[in-house]
C-alpha positions in Angstrom: -25.4 122.6 -48.6 -24.1 119.5 -47.0 -24.5 119.1 -43.4 -25.5 116.2 -40.5 -27.4 116.9 -37.5 -27.1 114.6 -34.3 -30.4 114.1 -31.9 -31.3 111.5 -29.5 -29.2 112.2 -26.4 -30.2 113.0 -23.3 -30.2 112.2 -19.3 -30.4 108.5 -18.4 -29.9 106.2 -15.3 -26.9 103.7 -15.3 -28.2 100.8 -17.1 -30.3 102.7 -19.2 -30.8 102.9 -23.1 -30.7 105.7 -25.6 -30.8 105.6 -29.5 -29.0 108.4 -31.1 -29.7 109.9 -35.1 -27.6 111.5 -37.5 -29.8 112.7 -40.3 -27.6 113.8 -43.3 -28.8 116.3 -45.9 -27.1 118.0 -49.0 -25.1 114.9 -50.3 -25.3 111.7 -51.4 -25.3 109.9 -48.2 -25.5 106.5 -49.1 -22.1 106.6 -50.9 -20.6 107.1 -47.6 -18.9 105.8 -44.5 -20.0 107.3 -41.2 -18.5 107.1 -37.6 -19.7 108.3 -34.4 -17.4 109.8 -31.8 -17.6 110.8 -28.1 -16.0 113.8 -26.2 -16.2 113.9 -22.2 -14.8 117.1 -20.8 -11.4 117.8 -20.4 -10.5 114.7 -22.2 -9.4 114.1 -26.3 -12.4 113.1 -28.9 -12.6 109.2 -29.3 -13.9 106.9 -31.8 -17.0 104.8 -30.8 -18.2 103.1 -34.0 -18.3 103.0 -37.8 -20.5 101.5 -40.6 -19.7 101.8 -43.9 -21.9 102.8 -46.9 -24.2 99.6 -47.3 -24.5 98.9 -43.6 -22.8 95.3 -44.1 -19.6 96.2 -42.4 -19.9 97.3 -38.8 -16.8 98.3 -36.2 -16.7 99.0 -32.6 -14.4 100.5 -29.9 -13.5 97.9 -27.2 -15.4 99.9 -24.4 -18.8 99.8 -26.5 -19.2 96.4 -27.7 -21.8 94.2 -26.8 -23.7 97.4 -25.5 -23.9 99.9 -28.5 -25.0 99.1 -31.8 -24.9 101.1 -35.2 -27.1 101.0 -38.2 -28.3 103.0 -40.8 -31.5 103.3 -43.2 -30.4 105.1 -46.3 -33.6 105.7 -47.4 -34.0 107.9 -44.5 -30.7 109.3 -44.9 -30.1 108.4 -41.2 -27.4 106.3 -39.3 -28.5 105.4 -35.5 -26.5 104.5 -32.6 -28.6 102.1 -30.3 -26.9 102.3 -26.8 -27.8 99.9 -24.2 -26.4 99.5 -20.5 -24.9 102.6 -20.3 -22.6 103.4 -17.8 -21.5 107.0 -16.2 -18.4 107.0 -18.0 -20.5 106.8 -21.5 -21.6 110.4 -20.5 -20.1 112.5 -23.2 -21.1 114.6 -26.2 -21.5 112.5 -29.2 -20.8 113.2 -32.7 -21.4 111.6 -36.2 -19.2 112.1 -39.4 -19.5 111.0 -42.7 -16.3 110.0 -44.7 -17.0 112.2 -47.8 -13.0 112.2 -48.4 -9.9 111.5 -46.9 -9.0 113.7 -44.0 -12.3 116.0 -44.5 -15.0 114.4 -43.0 -18.4 116.0 -42.5 -18.9 116.4 -38.9 -22.4 117.6 -36.8 -22.7 119.6 -33.9 -22.9 117.0 -31.4 -25.7 115.5 -28.7 -25.3 115.5 -25.0 -25.5 111.8 -23.3 -25.2 112.1 -19.3 -25.2 108.9 -17.6 -25.9 109.7 -13.8 -28.2 108.2 -10.8 
């Protein structure tokens, strides 16, 4: 049974840091690229960051460049999102999705990140 599970969200003050984790099971995780997305209340879901299957190719959305870092440890079936210098506008539910086949990504349940004083 293939699934991914996000964790690591929480409440943090502006300028603080969090590290999110996305743990996969039930499929050959090392074969697939993974993307992070986020969605704030009343907004459309937006793409945040992506990493290829090897971890050698990384891309980030403009609003998080220089602040967020995606990485993966295939031996642990895990992708990470290190978030530094957090801003209130980063508040959202964060999701990871494995690109298991075109148009049919495997999504997790999301983890809440709240940036507030």
